[in-house]
C-alpha positions as CSV (number, residue, x, y, z in Angstrom):
1,X,-7.9,2.5,10.2
2,X,-5.8,-0.1,7.9
3,X,-6.3,0.2,4.4
4,X,-5.6,-3.1,2.2
5,X,-4.6,-2.2,-1.5
6,X,-5.1,-5.5,-3.2
7,X,-5.9,-4.0,-6.9
8,X,-4.0,-2.1,-9.4
9,X,-4.2,1.7,-8.5
10,X,-5.2,2.2,-11.9
11,X,-8.3,0.2,-10.9
12,X,-9.4,1.9,-7.9
13,X,-11.8,5.0,-6.9
14,X,-9.3,7.6,-6.0
15,X,-11.7,9.7,-4.8
16,X,-13.3,6.8,-2.6
17,X,-10.1,5.9,-1.2
18,X,-8.8,9.4,-0.6
19,X,-12.0,10.3,1.3
20,X,-11.9,7.7,3.6
21,X,-8.6,7.8,4.3
22,X,-6.7,10.1,7.2
23,X,-2.8,10.9,7.3
24,X,-3.4,8.8,11.0
25,X,-4.5,5.8,8.6
26,X,-1.8,2.7,7.3
27,X,-2.1,1.7,3.8
28,X,-0.6,-2.0,3.0
29,X,-0.3,-2.9,-0.6
30,X,-0.4,-6.2,-1.5
31,X,-0.9,-8.9,-4.6
32,X,-1.4,-6.0,-8.1
33,X,-1.7,-3.0,-5.3
34,X,1.8,-3.1,-5.2
35,X,2.1,-1.3,-8.2
36,X,1.8,1.8,-6.4
37,X,5.6,1.1,-6.0
38,X,6.5,2.5,-8.9
39,X,6.8,5.6,-7.1
40,X,7.0,8.2,-10.8
41,X,2.6,7.3,-11.3
42,X,0.2,9.4,-11.0
43,X,-1.1,8.2,-8.0
44,X,2.1,7.5,-6.2
45,X,2.5,10.8,-4.2
46,X,-1.8,11.2,-4.3
47,X,-1.9,8.0,-2.2
48,X,1.2,8.1,-0.5
49,X,0.7,11.9,1.4
50,X,-2.5,11.0,2.2
51,X,-1.7,8.1,5.0
52,X,0.4,7.2,7.9
53,X,3.0,4.7,6.6
54,X,2.9,2.7,3.3
55,X,3.7,-0.4,3.2
56,X,4.2,-2.7,0.3
57,X,4.3,-7.0,0.4
58,X,8.0,-8.5,-0.1
59,X,6.6,-11.4,-1.8
60,X,3.6,-9.9,-4.0
61,X,6.8,-7.1,-4.9
62,X,8.9,-10.0,-5.8
63,X,6.5,-11.7,-7.8
64,X,5.7,-8.8,-10.3
65,X,9.8,-7.5,-10.5
66,X,9.2,-4.6,-8.8
67,X,11.2,-5.5,-5.0
68,X,14.9,-3.8,-6.2
69,X,13.0,-0.9,-7.4
70,X,10.9,-0.2,-4.0
71,X,14.3,-1.0,-2.1
72,X,16.0,1.4,-4.4
73,X,13.4,4.1,-3.1
74,X,13.5,3.3,0.3
75,X,9.7,2.0,0.1
76,X,8.6,0.0,3.5
77,X,9.1,-3.8,2.6
78,X,6.4,-6.0,4.9
79,X,6.6,-9.6,5.1
80,X,3.4,-12.0,5.6
81,X,4.0,-12.0,9.8
82,X,4.3,-8.1,9.7
83,X,1.2,-8.2,7.3
84,X,-0.9,-10.0,10.4
85,X,0.7,-7.5,13.1
86,X,-0.9,-4.5,11.2
87,X,-4.0,-6.4,10.8
88,X,-4.2,-7.4,14.4
89,X,-3.3,-3.6,15.7
90,X,-5.9,-2.0,13.8
91,X,-9.4,-2.1,15.0
92,X,-10.8,-2.0,11.1
93,X,-9.4,-2.2,8.2
94,X,-10.9,-1.6,4.5
95,X,-10.3,-3.4,1.4
96,X,-9.9,-1.7,-1.8
């Protein structure tokens, strides 16, 4: 399953997100979801460790001034084309 985090992790039910996820699922953070890329926050470790791969949309990171932080911390930065591939490559998706 592909999880799409478009809201800030501070505005999502963490328990619901984690209960619907598995280490076989992927997560892509878009819009305000890229705030998760601030790896020193409470949500990063809890969410990041619950998924197979976690991606961050480059344009949204850039728009929020987080692109350099994401690259410095070796996060997986994704473009829109890869977002489309991820969506097409997963049987199901859920948006948070």
